[in-house]
C-alpha positions in Angstrom: 0.0 0.0 0.0 1.2 3.5 -0.7 0.3 6.9 0.7 -1.3 8.1 -2.5 -3.3 10.5 -0.5 -0.1 12.5 0.1 0.3 13.1 -3.6 -3.0 14.9 -4.3 -3.6 18.0 -6.3 -2.2 21.4 -5.1 -3.6 22.5 -1.8 -5.3 25.5 -3.4 -7.6 23.2 -5.5 -8.9 20.9 -2.7 -10.9 21.4 0.4 -8.5 21.6 3.3 -10.9 20.0 5.8 -11.5 17.0 3.5 -7.8 16.6 3.0 -7.1 16.5 6.8 -9.9 14.0 7.4 -8.8 11.6 4.7 -5.2 11.8 6.0 -6.3 11.1 9.5 -8.4 8.1 8.5 -5.6 6.7 6.4 -3.1 7.0 9.3 -5.5 5.4 11.7 -6.4 2.4 9.5 -2.9 1.7 8.2 -0.6 -0.6 10.2 2.4 1.0 11.8 4.8 -1.4 10.1 3.5 -0.4 6.7 3.6 3.2 7.5 7.2 2.9 8.6 8.1 1.0 5.4 6.5 3.6 3.3 8.1 6.5 5.2 11.5 4.8 4.9 11.0 4.3 1.2 10.0 8.0 0.8 12.9 9.1 2.9 15.4 7.0 0.9 13.8 8.2 -2.4 14.0 11.8 -1.2 17.5 11.3 0.1 18.7 9.9 -3.2 17.2 13.0 -4.9 19.0 15.3 -2.5 22.2 13.4 -3.0 21.8 13.6 -6.8 21.1 17.3 -6.5 24.2 17.9 -4.3 26.3 16.0 -6.9 24.8 18.0 -9.7 25.5 21.2 -7.8 29.1 20.3 -7.0 29.9 19.3 -10.6 28.1 22.4 -11.9 30.0 24.7 -9.5 33.3 23.1 -10.7 32.4 23.6 -14.3 31.4 27.2 -13.6 34.8 27.9 -12.1 36.5 26.2 -15.1 34.5 28.2 -17.6 35.2 31.5 -15.7 38.9 30.8 -15.6 39.0 29.8 -19.3 37.2 33.1 -20.2 39.7 35.0 -18.0 42.7 33.4 -19.8 41.1 34.2 -23.2 40.7 37.8 -22.2 44.3 37.8 -20.9 45.7 36.5 -24.1 43.8 39.1 -26.1 45.0 41.8 -23.6 41.4 42.9 -23.0 40.8 45.7 -20.5 40.7 44.5 -16.9 37.4 46.1 -16.3 35.7 44.4 -19.2 37.3 41.1 -18.3 36.1 41.3 -14.7 32.6 42.4 -15.6 32.1 39.6 -18.2 33.4 37.0 -15.8 31.1 38.2 -13.1 28.0 38.3 -15.3 28.8 34.8 -16.7 29.4 33.4 -13.2 26.2 34.8 -11.8 24.1 33.7 -14.8 25.5 30.1 -14.7 25.1 29.9 -10.9 21.4 30.9 -11.1 20.8 28.3 -13.9 22.6 25.7 -11.8 20.5 26.5 -8.7 17.3 26.1 -10.8 18.6 22.7 -12.2 19.5 21.6 -8.6 16.1 22.5 -7.2 14.4 20.6 -10.1 16.6 17.5 -9.4 15.1 17.4 -5.8 11.6 17.2 -7.4 10.4 20.7 -6.9 8.6 22.4 -9.8 10.8 25.2 -11.1 8.3 26.7 -13.6 7.1 29.3 -11.1 10.7 30.1 -10.0 11.7 30.7 -13.6 8.7 32.9 -14.2 9.4 34.8 -11.0 13.0 35.4 -12.1 11.9 36.5 -15.5 9.4 38.9 -14.1 11.8 40.3 -11.6 14.5 40.7 -14.2 12.0 42.6 -16.4 10.9 44.9 -13.6 14.5 45.6 -12.6 15.4 46.3 -16.2 12.6 48.8 -16.6 13.4 50.5 -13.3 17.1 50.8 -14.2 16.6 51.8 -17.8 18.8 54.9 -17.6 21.4 53.0 -15.6 21.5 50.2 -18.1 22.1 52.7 -20.9 25.0 54.2 -19.0 26.3 50.7 -18.2 26.3 49.8 -21.9 28.0 53.1 -22.7 30.7 52.3 -20.1 31.3 48.9 -21.8 31.6 50.6 -25.2 34.0 53.2 -23.8 36.2 50.6 -22.1 36.1 48.4 -25.3 36.8 51.1 -27.9 38.9 53.4 -25.8 38.0 56.9 -27.3 40.0 58.2 -24.3 41.7 57.0 -21.2 42.6 58.3 -17.7 44.9 61.3 -18.0 43.6 62.5 -21.4 42.3 66.1 -21.8 38.9 65.9 -23.6 35.9 68.0 -24.5 32.5 66.4 -24.3 28.9 67.3 -23.4 29.8 70.9 -23.1 32.7 70.3 -20.6 36.5 70.3 -20.9 38.8 68.6 -18.5 41.3 65.9 -17.7 39.8 62.4 -17.4 40.3 61.3 -13.7 38.3 58.1 -13.7 36.5 55.9 -16.2 33.9 53.8 -14.3 31.3 51.4 -15.6 28.4 53.9 -15.5 30.1 57.4 -15.6 33.3 59.2 -16.3 34.8 61.8 -14.0 36.6 64.9 -15.4 38.7 67.4 -13.5 38.4 70.8 -15.1 41.1 73.4 -15.3 39.6 75.4 -12.4 39.6 72.3 -10.2 36.0 71.2 -10.4 34.9 67.6 -10.7 32.4 66.9 -13.5 30.7 63.5 -13.6 29.2 62.6 -17.1 26.9 59.6 -17.6 28.6 57.1 -20.0 25.4 56.7 -22.1 25.3 60.3 -23.2 29.1 60.5 -23.3 29.6 57.6 -25.7 26.7 58.7 -28.0 27.9 62.3 -28.2 30.9 64.0 -29.7 34.2 63.5 -27.9 37.1 65.8 -28.7 40.3 64.2 -27.4 43.1 66.7 -27.2 45.6 64.1 -25.9 45.1 61.4 -28.5 48.0 62.7 -30.6 51.6 63.4 -29.6 51.7 66.7 -31.5 49.2 69.5 -32.2 49.0 72.5 -34.4 48.8 76.0 -32.9 47.2 78.8 -34.9 47.5 82.5 -34.2 45.6 85.3 -35.9 47.5 88.6 -35.7 45.8 91.9 -36.7 48.0 94.9 -37.7 47.0 98.3 -39.0 46.8 99.2 -42.7 50.0 100.6 -44.0 52.2 97.9 -42.3 54.8 96.4 -44.7 53.6 92.9 -45.6 57.0 91.2 -46.0 58.5 92.8 -43.0 55.5 91.7 -40.9 55.8 88.1 -42.1 59.5 88.0 -41.4 59.0 89.3 -37.8 56.2 86.8 -37.1 58.2 83.9 -38.6 61.2 84.8 -36.5 59.0 84.5 -33.4 58.0 81.0 -34.4 61.6 79.9 -35.2 63.0 81.4 -32.1 61.0 79.0 -29.8 62.7 75.6 -29.8 59.4 74.0 -28.7 57.9 74.7 -32.1 58.7 71.8 -34.4 59.5 71.5 -38.0 59.6 68.6 -40.5 63.0 67.6 -39.4 61.8 67.1 -35.8 58.7 65.1 -37.0 56.1 67.8 -37.6 53.8 67.4 -40.6 54.8 70.9 -41.8 57.2 73.7 -41.1 56.1 76.9 -39.3 54.0 79.0 -41.6 53.0 82.7 -41.8 50.7 84.3 -44.4 48.4 87.3 -44.9 45.0 85.8 -44.4 42.4 88.6 -44.5 41.9 92.2 -45.3 39.2 93.2 -42.8 37.4 96.5 -42.1 40.0 98.0 -39.7 43.0 95.7 -39.9 45.2 93.4 -42.0 45.2 89.9 -40.5 48.1 87.5 -40.6 47.9 83.8 -39.7 50.7 82.0 -37.9 50.9 78.2 -37.6 53.3 75.9 -35.8 53.3 72.3 -34.6 54.2 71.6 -30.9 54.1 68.6 -28.6 50.7 68.2 -27.0 52.2 68.7 -23.6 53.6 72.1 -24.7 50.4 73.4 -26.3 49.3 76.0 -23.8 52.7 77.1 -22.7 53.8 77.8 -26.3 50.5 79.6 -27.1 50.8 82.0 -24.2 54.5 82.6 -24.7 54.1 83.5 -28.4 51.2 85.7 -27.5 53.5 87.7 -25.2 56.2 87.8 -27.8 53.8 89.1 -30.5 52.7 91.9 -28.2 56.2 92.9 -27.3 58.1 92.5 -30.6 55.8 94.0 -33.2 55.8 97.5 -31.8 59.6 97.3 -31.5 59.7 96.8 -35.2 57.3 99.7 -36.0 54.4 97.4 -36.6 51.3 98.8 -34.8 48.1 97.1 -33.7 44.9 98.5 -35.1 41.8 99.8 -33.4 38.3 99.9 -34.8 37.8 102.9 -37.1 34.8 104.4 -38.7 34.7 107.3 -41.2 31.7 109.6 -40.9 30.9 111.9 -43.8 28.6 114.8 -43.0 26.8 116.5 -45.9 25.2 119.9 -45.5 22.4 120.9 -47.8 
C-alpha cells in the first residue's frame, strides 16, 4: 500500500478539511509497520534525490569555475581591458550559478516553472526600473572596449572640458582646469561628440595677428616667422612635424590686416607655447614699428 493521499492536487484546489480528514483516516487504519516501510521508502527516495542534487551542484560549480577561468585566460591572451574582463566573468558566473540552482532544485523534485517565471518577471521589472542606468552601463562597456579616451587625457564632451580622472562602468569623472569635478553619464558621453586633445603626440597651434593698414607685408611676415623659429618647442619637418612653421596674410578686414601663424608643438607644450608666443607678439611687433589696429569708422557729413 502507498500513501497516494499525500500526492494529491495542489492545496489550493482541494478542500482543506476533507484533506485532513482523509489523511487522519488513512493514518488510523494503516498498520504502523506499513507506515514505517513507506516512510523509509519515501525518505530513501528523497535522500537519493537530495544526493543527486548535491552531486549536480558540485559538478556544476566546478564547471562554472573552469569556464570562468577559461574566459579569463582568453581575455588575458587578447589583452582585454581588466574592467571588461572582470565584468564579463562576473556576469557569466552569476548567470550560470542561477541556472545551476534552478537545475538543482528541479533535481530534488520541486517544480521550477514558477521560480523561472518569478526570475523572468523580476528581471524585467529591474530592467525597466534601471533603464537609464542600463544605458550608462552599456555606454561604459563601449568606452572601455573602444577606448576613445583614457585616464589622464584632456577631452571636451557634453559641453565640458577637463582631464579624465576616472572611467567607471556607468560614468566618467573629469577634473576641469579650475579644479571642479564633473561626472558625465557614460550613455550620453559615448553617444555624443568627444574631442580628445591628448590622443595625438603633437598638435598645431594657430594665431591670428591683426596689424594696421600701412604695415609692410614682407617685414611683418619676417617678424612673425622669427618669433616662431626662435622658440625651440615649435617643431619642423626635421623634428617630426607634418609641416614647417607657416605665416601668411589671411584677411583684409574693415579695420586691420590679419596674418595667420601656424606651428606644430608637442601636445604637452600646447598651452605654454601659445601663451609665450602671444606675449612675444605683443612685445616684438611695436619694437619693429608694426602697430596694432583699433576699430575705425569714417563719418561723412553732408550739409544741404
